[in-house]
C-alpha positions as CSV (number, residue, x, y, z in Angstrom):
1,X,38.2,-28.9,-11.9
2,X,38.0,-25.8,-10.2
3,X,39.1,-25.9,-6.6
4,X,36.9,-23.6,-4.7
5,X,39.8,-21.8,-2.8
6,X,41.4,-20.5,-6.0
7,X,38.5,-20.0,-8.6
8,X,34.7,-20.3,-9.4
9,X,33.0,-21.2,-12.6
10,X,32.7,-18.3,-15.5
11,X,29.3,-17.1,-16.2
12,X,27.6,-19.7,-18.6
13,X,30.2,-22.7,-17.7
14,X,29.7,-25.6,-16.1
15,X,32.2,-26.9,-13.6
16,X,33.4,-29.1,-10.8
17,X,34.0,-27.1,-7.4
18,X,35.5,-28.5,-4.6
19,X,36.1,-26.9,-1.0
20,X,34.3,-26.3,2.0
21,X,30.9,-24.9,2.3
22,X,28.6,-23.1,4.4
23,X,25.2,-24.5,4.8
24,X,22.6,-21.3,4.2
25,X,19.5,-23.6,3.8
26,X,18.5,-27.2,3.4
27,X,18.8,-26.9,-0.2
28,X,21.9,-23.9,-1.2
29,X,25.4,-23.3,0.0
30,X,28.0,-20.9,-0.2
31,X,31.5,-22.0,-1.5
32,X,34.3,-19.4,-1.8
33,X,31.6,-16.8,-2.1
34,X,29.8,-18.5,-4.7
35,X,26.2,-19.7,-4.0
36,X,25.0,-23.5,-5.3
37,X,21.6,-24.7,-5.1
38,X,21.2,-28.1,-4.5
39,X,19.8,-29.3,-8.1
40,X,16.6,-31.3,-7.9
41,X,15.2,-31.2,-4.9
42,X,13.3,-28.2,-2.6
43,X,13.7,-28.1,1.4
44,X,11.7,-26.1,3.4
45,X,12.4,-22.5,3.9
46,X,14.3,-21.6,6.9
47,X,11.0,-19.6,7.7
48,X,8.6,-22.6,7.1
49,X,6.4,-24.5,9.8
50,X,5.6,-27.9,9.9
51,X,3.4,-29.8,12.2
52,X,4.7,-33.0,14.3
53,X,3.1,-36.1,14.5
54,X,0.9,-34.7,17.9
55,X,0.1,-32.0,15.3
56,X,2.2,-29.3,17.1
57,X,4.0,-26.6,15.2
58,X,7.7,-26.8,14.6
59,X,10.6,-25.0,12.5
60,X,11.3,-27.6,9.9
61,X,13.2,-25.2,7.8
62,X,15.7,-24.5,10.2
63,X,15.7,-28.2,11.0
64,X,16.4,-29.0,7.5
65,X,19.5,-26.7,7.6
66,X,20.5,-27.7,10.7
67,X,20.4,-31.2,9.6
68,X,22.8,-30.7,6.5
69,X,25.2,-28.9,8.6
70,X,25.3,-31.3,10.8
71,X,26.2,-34.3,8.2
72,X,28.8,-32.0,6.2
73,X,30.8,-30.3,9.2
74,X,34.3,-30.2,8.4
75,X,33.9,-32.3,5.0
76,X,35.1,-31.6,1.8
77,X,32.2,-30.8,-0.7
78,X,32.1,-31.7,-4.5
79,X,29.6,-30.2,-6.9
80,X,29.3,-30.2,-10.2
81,X,27.3,-27.4,-11.6
82,X,25.7,-26.6,-14.7
83,X,23.5,-23.7,-15.3
84,X,22.1,-20.9,-13.0
85,X,18.8,-20.2,-11.4
86,X,17.0,-16.9,-11.7
87,X,18.3,-15.8,-8.5
88,X,21.9,-16.0,-10.0
89,X,22.8,-19.3,-7.7
90,X,24.6,-22.3,-9.5
91,X,22.4,-25.6,-9.9
92,X,24.5,-28.4,-8.3
93,X,24.9,-32.1,-7.9
94,X,26.7,-32.5,-4.8
95,X,28.5,-35.3,-3.0
96,X,30.2,-35.3,0.3
97,X,32.6,-38.4,1.1
98,X,31.0,-40.2,-2.1
99,X,27.5,-39.6,-1.0
100,X,24.5,-37.8,-3.2
101,X,23.6,-35.1,-0.8
102,X,21.0,-34.1,-3.0
103,X,19.3,-37.3,-2.7
104,X,20.3,-37.8,0.5
105,X,18.3,-34.7,2.0
106,X,15.4,-36.0,-0.1
107,X,15.5,-39.9,1.2
108,X,16.1,-38.5,5.0
109,X,12.6,-36.2,4.6
110,X,14.3,-33.1,4.9
111,X,13.5,-32.1,1.2
112,X,11.2,-33.0,-1.6
113,X,11.7,-33.9,-5.1
114,X,11.4,-31.0,-7.2
115,X,9.3,-32.5,-9.7
116,X,8.6,-29.0,-11.5
117,X,11.8,-29.5,-12.8
118,X,13.2,-33.1,-12.4
119,X,12.0,-36.2,-11.4
120,X,15.2,-37.8,-10.3
121,X,14.5,-37.9,-6.6
122,X,11.2,-39.4,-7.0
123,X,11.7,-42.5,-5.8
124,X,14.1,-41.0,-2.9
125,X,10.8,-39.0,-1.6
126,X,8.5,-42.0,-2.0
127,X,11.0,-43.9,0.4
128,X,11.2,-41.0,2.9
129,X,7.3,-41.1,3.0
130,X,7.0,-44.5,3.7
131,X,9.7,-44.8,6.9
132,X,8.0,-41.6,7.6
133,X,11.2,-39.9,8.0
134,X,12.0,-35.7,8.6
135,X,9.2,-33.7,7.7
136,X,7.0,-37.0,6.4
137,X,6.3,-37.8,10.0
138,X,3.8,-35.2,10.3
139,X,2.1,-32.4,7.9
140,X,3.4,-30.0,6.1
141,X,3.1,-27.6,2.8
142,X,5.4,-28.4,0.2
143,X,8.4,-25.4,0.0
144,X,7.4,-24.4,-3.6
145,X,3.7,-24.0,-2.0
146,X,5.1,-22.5,1.0
147,X,6.4,-19.7,-0.8
148,X,3.1,-18.5,-2.1
149,X,0.7,-19.8,0.2
150,X,-3.1,-19.0,0.5
151,X,-6.4,-20.5,1.8
152,X,-6.0,-23.1,-1.3
153,X,-2.8,-24.5,-0.1
154,X,-2.9,-28.2,-0.3
155,X,-0.8,-29.9,3.1
156,X,0.6,-33.1,2.7
157,X,1.2,-36.0,5.1
158,X,2.7,-39.4,5.1
159,X,-0.8,-41.2,6.0
160,X,-3.2,-38.5,7.2
161,X,-3.3,-35.0,8.0
162,X,-5.1,-33.3,10.6
163,X,-8.4,-31.4,9.8
164,X,-7.3,-28.0,11.3
165,X,-3.6,-28.4,10.0
166,X,-4.3,-25.7,7.2
167,X,-5.8,-23.4,9.7
168,X,-2.7,-23.9,12.1
169,X,0.2,-23.4,9.8
170,X,-1.1,-20.3,8.3
171,X,-2.4,-18.9,11.5
172,X,-0.8,-15.5,11.8
173,X,0.3,-16.2,15.6
174,X,2.0,-19.7,14.2
175,X,4.2,-17.6,11.6
176,X,5.9,-15.4,14.0
177,X,7.7,-18.7,15.5
178,X,10.4,-18.3,12.7
179,X,11.6,-15.1,14.1
180,X,12.2,-16.6,17.8
181,X,14.2,-19.0,16.0
182,X,17.0,-16.8,14.7
183,X,15.3,-15.3,11.9
184,X,14.7,-12.0,12.3
185,X,15.5,-10.6,9.2
186,X,12.2,-9.0,7.4
187,X,11.9,-9.1,3.7
188,X,9.3,-7.3,2.7
189,X,7.9,-5.9,-0.8
190,X,7.7,-2.1,-1.6
191,X,5.1,-0.6,-4.3
192,X,7.1,-1.6,-7.3
193,X,6.8,-5.5,-6.2
194,X,10.7,-5.4,-5.3
195,X,11.8,-7.2,-2.5
196,X,13.6,-5.1,0.4
197,X,15.0,-6.6,3.7
198,X,15.4,-5.0,6.9
199,X,17.9,-6.2,9.6
200,X,17.4,-5.6,13.4
201,X,18.6,-1.9,14.2
202,X,17.9,-0.6,10.6
203,X,15.9,2.5,10.2
204,X,12.8,1.1,9.1
205,X,13.1,-2.1,10.7
206,X,10.8,-1.4,13.7
207,X,8.0,-0.4,11.4
208,X,8.1,-3.1,8.7
209,X,5.4,-5.5,9.2
210,X,5.4,-9.0,7.3
211,X,2.1,-9.7,5.8
212,X,2.7,-13.3,4.3
213,X,-0.3,-13.2,1.7
214,X,1.6,-11.0,-0.1
215,X,4.6,-13.1,-0.4
216,X,6.7,-11.4,2.4
217,X,8.7,-13.5,4.8
218,X,11.1,-13.8,7.5
219,X,14.8,-14.5,6.6
220,X,17.7,-16.2,9.3
221,X,20.9,-14.5,7.2
222,X,21.1,-11.9,4.8
223,X,22.6,-14.7,2.5
224,X,19.3,-16.2,2.5
225,X,17.4,-12.9,1.6
226,X,19.7,-12.2,-1.3
227,X,19.4,-15.9,-2.9
228,X,15.4,-15.3,-2.8
229,X,16.1,-12.0,-4.7
230,X,15.8,-9.4,-2.0
231,X,18.4,-6.4,-1.5
232,X,19.4,-4.6,1.6
233,X,17.5,-1.8,2.8
234,X,19.6,1.2,1.9
235,X,18.9,2.9,5.3
């Protein structure tokens, strides 16, 4: 067992990590400086938009993060980590007060079963969809599709999806909502395809434009940008 306040797992070694955590987004936490990605689930990105049942855009990624923060506030996390992902985050199965947080996020409709890697939470997702909880109350793009969205991106929903849902979710004006919700860090790609993030006040911040068609996006915190594989601008 590894107490988060005392140590972190050695590279390549599985471990039990216990301690308080800071929630980065709906499926990523930081425990004593180490990042843990909730295994088997994929939550909306913090710059991601969904549609309400009334067809209005809302920052569902921010909501997913805040819901996870609220349900675990002041509590101790117990995570069993296994391997690391390509962003150097530990993959972990995490409990708080004996509750499987990975499954809780999916069953409450704040994350999807990450079927590309696991079908462990498929039943949780089905129950969330049937009850129209969380993002299933309206329409949305799967997080893994949102990260590389295009005109061919499929929009999901509990029972029905507005005919103009894709147009609304991908509209340039709508995509700026994230910056108004505190996600003001700009992550863009240089000519070599390297992701570089710029914080407000930085030398190149004002002139940097986000082109989502190229995979560029907004981030709420530097930790989110690092977790996505970005490095900070040197100036």
